[in-house]
C-alpha atoms as one frame of an Amber mdcrd trajectory, in Angstrom:
protein
 130.168  79.414  80.242 127.072  81.061  78.805 123.915  78.946  79.056 121.410
  78.721  76.207 117.633  78.664  76.666 115.441  78.061  73.617 111.773  79.043
  73.694 109.463  77.382  71.171 105.717  77.584  70.773 103.013  75.117  69.879
  99.287  74.723  69.183  98.594  78.308  68.060 100.516  81.427  67.099 100.574
  84.534  69.318 100.671  82.280  72.355 102.980  84.617  74.259 106.467  83.182
  73.733 107.924  86.695  73.752 106.376  87.552  77.128 107.490  84.209  78.583
 111.047  84.754  77.302 111.094  88.330  78.626 109.637  87.232  81.974 112.248
  84.510  82.394 114.873  87.124  81.593 113.432  89.329  84.358 113.520  86.438
  86.851 117.134  85.620  86.046 118.138  89.281  86.322 116.406  89.468  89.689
 118.940  86.827  90.762 121.899  88.877  89.482 122.371  86.857  86.306 123.029
  88.807  83.112 120.751  88.030  80.177 120.549  88.670  76.438 117.456  87.669
  74.461 117.524  86.752  70.780 114.564  86.515  68.371 114.706  84.143  65.394
 111.946  85.122  62.961 111.019  82.710  60.138 109.872  85.300  57.579 111.996
  85.920  54.486 112.087  89.697  54.888 115.577  90.796  55.889 113.975  92.825
  58.666 110.468  94.163  59.388 111.411  97.706  58.339 109.423  97.601  55.090
 106.515  95.514  56.413 103.052  96.990  56.880 102.169  97.769  60.514  98.777
  96.163  59.828 100.537  92.839  59.219 103.414  92.926  61.642 102.718  95.584
  64.240 105.294  98.191  65.161 108.933  98.172  64.135 111.089  98.374  67.246
 114.361 100.276  66.758 117.450  99.379  68.778 120.147 101.811  69.869 122.400
 100.800  66.981 119.640 101.438  64.453 118.348  97.940  63.730 114.701  97.688
  62.689 113.417  94.673  64.592 110.419  92.690  65.756 108.243  94.228  68.465
 109.200  91.396  70.835 112.579  93.087  71.298 110.665  95.910  72.949 109.287
  93.434  75.487 112.792  92.068  76.063 114.157  95.548  76.780 111.250  96.624
  78.964 111.304  93.482  81.117 115.064  93.104  81.506 116.034  96.786  81.312
 118.791  95.713  78.922 119.386  97.412  75.577 119.342  95.010  72.647 121.163
  95.437  69.326 121.014  94.158  65.762 122.643  90.967  67.078 119.392  90.168
  68.882 117.195  90.026  65.777 117.674  87.352  63.110 115.331  86.519  60.216
 115.289  83.821  57.568 115.894  86.557  55.009 118.978  87.750  56.865 120.326
  84.196  57.141 119.826  83.400  53.458 121.218  86.792  52.409 124.393  86.108
  54.393 124.788  82.572  53.018 124.191  83.687  49.435 126.720  86.513  49.808
 129.289  83.994  51.056 128.530  81.684  48.141 128.976  84.531  45.652 132.337
  85.396  47.236 133.461  81.785  46.901 133.646  81.149  50.628 132.319  77.617
  50.170 135.048  76.678  47.664 132.624  75.624  44.954 130.665  73.268  47.181
 126.923  72.750  46.915 125.162  75.121  49.316 122.394  73.393  51.286 120.041
  74.002  54.198 122.118  71.528  56.203 124.865  72.370  56.998 125.155  75.896
  55.564 121.881  77.502  56.665 121.851  75.760  60.038 125.506  76.657  60.634
 124.733  80.307  59.918 121.872  80.200  62.424 124.099  78.648  65.087 126.784
  81.242  64.398 124.258  84.040  65.022 123.240  82.522  68.354 126.829  81.965
  69.468 127.800  85.480  68.344 125.412  86.970  70.916 127.081  84.916  73.642
 130.573  85.824  72.463 130.041  89.582  72.067 127.835  90.278  75.106 129.063
  87.468  77.424 125.827  87.090  79.402 125.082  84.395  81.949 122.316  83.169
  79.664 121.142  83.730  76.095 117.395  83.230  75.778 116.406  82.550  72.166
 112.797  82.761  71.038 111.974  80.881  67.832 109.163  82.632  65.991 106.188
  80.794  64.572 104.732  77.499  65.734 106.209  74.004  65.827 105.039  72.310
  62.636 105.488  75.408  60.445 107.673  74.502  57.471 109.536  77.829  57.589
 110.692  77.254  61.192 112.332  73.883  60.527 115.891  75.177  59.857 115.838
  77.090  63.147 114.626  74.055  65.080 117.254  71.837  63.442 119.955  74.386
  64.342 118.986  74.509  68.020 118.788  70.706  68.080 122.378  70.500  66.838
 123.583  73.190  69.231 122.890  71.102  72.328 125.379  68.486  71.171 127.990
  71.129  70.344 127.922  73.169  73.573 126.996  70.376  75.963 123.674  69.067
  77.229 124.089  70.789  80.606 124.370  74.164  78.835 121.121  74.013  76.819
 117.489  74.061  77.919 114.402  73.696  75.722 111.271  75.480  76.958 108.035
  74.852  75.064 105.011  77.178  75.388 101.637  75.576  74.636  97.917  76.129
  75.098  95.545  74.212  77.354  92.106  75.178  76.002  88.968  75.056  78.116
  86.130  73.371  76.211  83.005  74.947  77.657  80.554  72.381  76.275  82.525
  69.560  77.908  83.406  71.550  81.020  86.992  70.364  80.710  90.496  71.603
  80.065  92.079  69.575  77.275  95.711  68.428  77.147  95.594  66.771  73.726
  96.746  69.874  71.752  99.807  70.110  74.004 100.500  66.391  73.657 100.407
  66.653  69.859 102.605  69.769  69.913 105.238  68.013  72.029 105.002  64.958
  69.793 105.709  67.183  66.769 108.698  68.720  68.553 110.072  65.327  69.548
 109.712  64.063  65.973 112.455  66.488  64.926 114.720  65.484  67.782 113.918
  68.035  70.505 112.625  66.877  73.878 111.338  69.863  75.889 112.765  70.223
  79.379 110.061  72.602  80.602 106.451  73.085  79.505 104.867  76.507  80.045
 101.133  75.943  79.628  98.910  78.896  78.860  95.374  78.696  80.242  92.510
  80.926  81.294  92.190  79.200  84.675  94.393  77.207  87.085  95.582  73.787
  85.894  94.491  70.944  88.206  97.294  68.861  89.706  95.961  65.812  87.924
  96.336  67.456  84.516  99.904  68.469  85.347 100.673  64.853  86.188  99.032
  63.693  82.960 101.123  66.128  80.902 104.218  65.014  82.783 103.598  61.374
  81.866 102.580  61.901  78.242 105.241  64.494  77.432 108.089  62.994  79.482
 108.605  66.164  81.508 108.965  66.154  85.324 105.751  67.343  86.947 107.567
  70.239  88.644 108.614  71.396  85.155 104.993  71.683  83.992 104.483  75.406
  84.591 101.059  77.033  84.548 100.984  80.515  83.023  97.432  81.604  83.656
  96.018  84.657  81.876  96.793  87.900  83.700  95.264  91.363  83.559  98.669
  92.808  82.692 101.762  91.376  81.045 103.808  92.852  83.904 102.229  90.369
  86.306 103.520  87.396  84.280 107.034  87.321  85.847 105.426  87.090  89.288
 103.101  84.281  88.156 106.007  82.318  86.684 108.095  82.922  89.812 105.355
  81.429  91.991 105.203  78.445  89.626 108.937  77.865  90.060 110.077  78.513
  86.477 113.368  80.182  87.403 114.188  77.597  90.060 113.668  74.707  87.629
 115.634  76.515  84.914 118.637  77.005  87.189 118.493  73.381  88.350 118.418
  72.006  84.813 121.271  74.266  83.693 123.311  73.471  86.817 123.448  77.138
  87.818 123.626  78.410  91.377 120.270  78.947  93.043 120.073  82.548  94.240
 117.446  84.424  96.185 115.402  86.640  93.829 114.886  90.329  94.493 111.495
  91.164  93.015 110.383  93.652  95.668 110.463  96.646  93.349 108.698  94.774
  90.558 106.010  93.639  92.997 105.573  97.219  94.198 105.206  98.401  90.623
 102.522  95.790  89.866 100.714  96.629  93.116 100.616 100.317  92.159  99.360
  99.396  88.706  96.359  97.643  90.250  95.567 100.468  92.713  95.164 103.656
  90.626  93.745 106.867  92.049  92.978 109.011  89.007  91.018 108.140  85.906
  92.623 109.503  82.729  91.560 109.083  79.101  94.145 109.507  76.353  93.353
 109.659  72.644  95.841 108.073  70.244  95.253 109.597  66.826  96.900 107.464
  64.165  96.492 105.790  60.831  97.111 102.211  62.015  94.631 102.101  64.904
  92.903  98.986  63.534  95.855  97.045  64.972  96.901  98.301  68.393 100.229
  96.449  68.120 101.216  99.046  65.508 101.654 101.457  68.443 102.685  98.889
  71.055 105.603 100.826  72.576 103.508 104.015  72.729 100.772 102.178  74.616
 103.258 100.548  76.994 104.962 103.903  77.614 101.596 105.405  78.548 101.017
 102.516  80.933 104.431 103.072  82.520 103.596 106.742  83.013 100.175 105.871
  84.428 101.757 103.540  86.993 104.126 106.310  88.103 101.316 108.851  88.478
  98.656 106.521  89.922  96.610 106.884  86.748  93.864 104.526  85.642  94.633
 104.666  81.930  91.850 104.430  79.369  92.683 104.642  75.687  90.529 106.135
  72.966  91.645 105.002  69.507  90.916 107.584  66.815  91.471 106.875  63.132
  93.089 110.004  61.698  91.456 109.380  58.311  88.029 109.909  59.861  89.077
 113.350  61.139  89.763 114.487  57.565  86.031 114.646  56.875  84.396 115.071
  60.269  84.817 117.599  63.109  87.492 116.420  65.569  85.244 117.212  68.552
  83.016 114.304  67.481  85.857 111.955  68.395  88.073 113.893  70.808  85.604
 115.637  73.115  86.236 114.814  76.749  89.724 113.341  76.449  92.391 114.412
  78.942  95.307 114.234  76.514  96.075 113.640  72.839  99.005 111.759  71.313
  99.856 111.770  67.611 102.398 108.961  67.030 104.734 108.181  64.137 104.102
 106.683  60.726 104.859 107.031  57.031 102.872 108.178  53.991 100.219 110.803
  53.302  97.125 108.852  54.341  95.347 110.427  57.308  97.773 113.346  57.637
  95.139 116.084  57.508  93.252 114.261  60.258  96.350 114.308  62.446  96.759
 118.021  61.760  93.116 118.612  62.726  93.652 116.752  65.998  96.742 118.833
  66.794  94.847 122.074  66.148  92.065 120.821  68.397  94.559 120.139  71.199
  96.275 123.510  70.750  93.068 125.537  70.609  91.432 123.808  73.572  94.547
 123.670  75.767  94.489 119.861  75.904  97.862 118.255  76.760  99.518 117.145
  73.528 102.508 114.920  72.747 103.699 114.481  69.161 106.069 111.665  68.230
 108.177 111.681  65.043 105.521 112.174  62.347 103.416 113.765  65.079 106.121
 116.418  65.463 106.220 117.025  61.719 102.426 117.356  61.615 102.539 119.867
  64.477 104.959 122.003  62.455 102.706 121.815  59.400  99.671 122.714  61.540
 101.462 125.742  62.958 102.666 126.900  59.566  99.188 126.672  58.075  97.046
 127.993  60.901  99.364 130.478  62.642 101.864 131.500  59.980  99.213 131.618
  57.254 101.177 129.376  54.890  98.059 127.563  53.733  99.976 125.305  51.335
 102.602 124.288  53.908 103.293 120.594  53.847 105.965 117.937  54.011 107.771
 117.096  50.803 106.989 113.489  51.672 103.274 114.134  51.164 103.459 116.808
  48.461 106.769 116.994  46.559 105.586 120.176  44.804 104.406 122.168  47.829
 105.421 125.839  47.796 106.264 125.680  51.491 108.001 122.392  52.374 108.355
 123.049  56.106 109.400 119.387  56.367 111.881 118.225  53.747 114.813 115.961
  52.978 118.266 117.260  53.773 120.237 118.295  50.663 122.501 115.237  50.886
 119.443 112.943  50.952 117.872 114.203  47.754 119.468 111.737  45.326 119.320
 108.587  47.460 116.790 106.155  45.978 117.232 103.074  48.222 114.221 102.613
  50.495 115.757 103.107  53.918 118.906 104.701  52.490 117.786 108.131  53.657
 116.599 106.976  57.074 118.013 108.332  60.300 118.013 105.249  62.501 119.137
 104.552  66.039 120.526 106.617  68.901 121.437 110.279  68.331 122.329 113.059
  70.789 120.075 116.049  71.352 120.969 119.292  73.129 118.107 120.579  75.275
 117.586 124.312  75.711 117.533 125.425  79.398 114.386 127.194  80.537 112.084
 125.078  78.360 109.488 122.428  79.134 111.795 119.835  77.605 114.591 120.766
  80.020 112.161 120.738  82.943 111.183 117.175  82.019 114.638 115.783  81.214
 116.720 117.793  83.697 119.676 117.256  81.367 121.367 119.401  78.726 122.286
 116.488  76.435 120.014 113.498  75.938 120.185 110.460  73.648 117.107 109.209
  71.836 116.280 106.675  69.125 115.189 107.806  65.666 113.402 106.258  62.712
 112.503 108.811  60.080 113.524 110.163  56.729 112.393 113.812  56.566 113.574
 116.686  58.774 112.405 120.137  59.808 113.288 122.633  57.067 115.600 125.237
  58.619 114.508 127.842  56.052 111.379 128.234  58.184 113.002 128.219  61.620
 113.058 132.002  62.074 109.388 132.326  61.144 108.520 129.555  63.560 110.366
 131.228  66.417 108.978 134.686  65.649 105.394 133.443  65.840 105.682 131.812
  69.271 106.900 128.268  68.767 110.001 127.219  70.728 112.750 124.979  69.423
 113.778 123.364  72.702 115.977 120.565  71.363 118.420 120.322  68.473 121.336
 118.194  67.357 124.535 119.278  69.151 125.580 121.385  66.127 122.178 123.086
  66.093 121.435 121.946  62.555 118.627 119.435  63.143 115.465 120.377  65.039
 114.607 117.616  67.512 112.006 119.086  69.897 109.442 121.858  69.463 106.989
 123.168  72.029 104.423 125.916  72.555 104.903 127.770  75.828 101.412 129.358
  75.879  99.860 125.982  76.591  99.636 123.680  79.650 101.592 120.928  77.870
 102.330 121.023  74.147 105.524 119.313  73.039 106.577 117.256  70.033 109.792
 115.422  69.243 111.395 114.107  66.063 112.561 110.917  67.805 110.745 107.939
  69.351 110.919 108.252  73.156 108.628 105.237  73.541 111.514 102.899  72.717
 113.343 103.821  75.935 110.503 103.773  78.445 110.503 101.085  81.119 107.627
  99.890  83.368 109.167 101.304  86.538 111.151 104.152  84.991 108.767 105.873
  82.570 110.185 108.143  79.918 110.242 111.816  81.044 108.097 113.002  78.110
 105.402 110.404  78.780 105.487 110.950  82.527 105.167 114.715  82.077 102.366
 114.236  79.568 100.496 111.914  81.932 100.909 114.309  84.863  99.524 117.161
  82.759  96.615 115.030  81.531  95.688 113.944  85.060  96.056 117.482  86.420
  93.700 118.827  83.748  90.799 116.913  85.294  91.853 116.144  88.855  93.926
 119.270  89.614  96.658 117.287  91.362  99.570 119.293  92.688 102.204 116.573
  92.812 102.563 112.934  91.909 104.829 110.352  93.538 108.158 109.500  92.018
 108.302 106.309  89.941 109.682 103.139  91.488 113.163 102.438  90.147 114.012
  98.916  88.955 117.715  98.202  88.826
């Protein structure tokens, strides 16, 4: 039977529940157990698709087109398992489903209440993951912090679930903070004690405590937490701050998290195989080449808005022995100032995705700077569209060229909605979301990187390349190196008279993994390193099964 692990958090938000859940998933997979990880988010939005990146960070898109929390990206990267819309549940989604059932009469005229109707819907979503994917374990992260009023229905649901599926099939893991008080010279356990007390007051006794700290926890403090929180001392796990999130699974393995989890769930103890992960972390901490990459975007005030892009660059840096340094450049600034003031000296430039007209001319200026100065360039989604606009304006001479998204009345809409999208008014109704095939043209940079004629990549965009301008684009030196299988949709463009200039309509960052970097990012990193260090070859990435 599938086992259920519930990860809650206390004391403060952003304590790292997602990384702990993903790391435990990695440790179980290293023992040949299959894992699926579910995120329960307490916000009332149906999904984060319409939320500002400044508030929520990036929207992670699954293969089946679900717009989800960025933690699902961590789950995929750590476990190398593709998630789906089943793995992301919000309060808004739960209430929407219950209200729809009530309107249909599914409750036979009964009064609809939080208990049992909302909690039953939550339990159904958790059990559905187990039923449809049949993993050895479902790890469920409950968003927010214990004590938040909006999280209470989720906590009540997971409390009830233990009785329904059997105590031996459910484990509660609580992540807390042990702060160091510098003036007292002590690490304090009281916040964790109060957090556990709050959790116990609603009927949940944690089985394992994962305690975040900036230094090792003394044995005496572990014993104190064990006594006050009624948790065996061997189940008080120290998760000390690490230089990289990819070191966390190794820290938790040394602390015995997986071993205690398997014992409590009455699962067979198996020998872990973390050799490849250890090798990857070792390479990450022993780089050979310094490389500075500029990310030119409109949401740079919050780096989480480009989380998967940053992680994909790190994956590529590990594979190429690069010591990655990031330079964040606000594209709005480049609209009024020379790009060389902010981009001089970088080894590569990335223009990532986004929506809306703000900062677009700054992105276009950065792309022109990269093209003129032969600096490796990678455009992602909106970055691809901006590269087309830049080419149309500065090479084709179509000075008014634009996207219909930014200027509905432009004379040259080189980026536009498809005809069948024109009359759709629902926000999101015109979006192309999820996994789509792309045919790669042999003899191009894209084919050299992918080494495949048909690839599958995840999309999240509304506007497309306008085919009325394709001939002009090709005649002036641009190359369309990837299209939809029927040739109708342009997916990849590149400029052959350049060391590395490629842009794609999709989001390759969603499929990169720490030990198997995405081909576009790996090629971009190789080109960026070679620009300064003149390296001939780079070692192949370590594969993690």
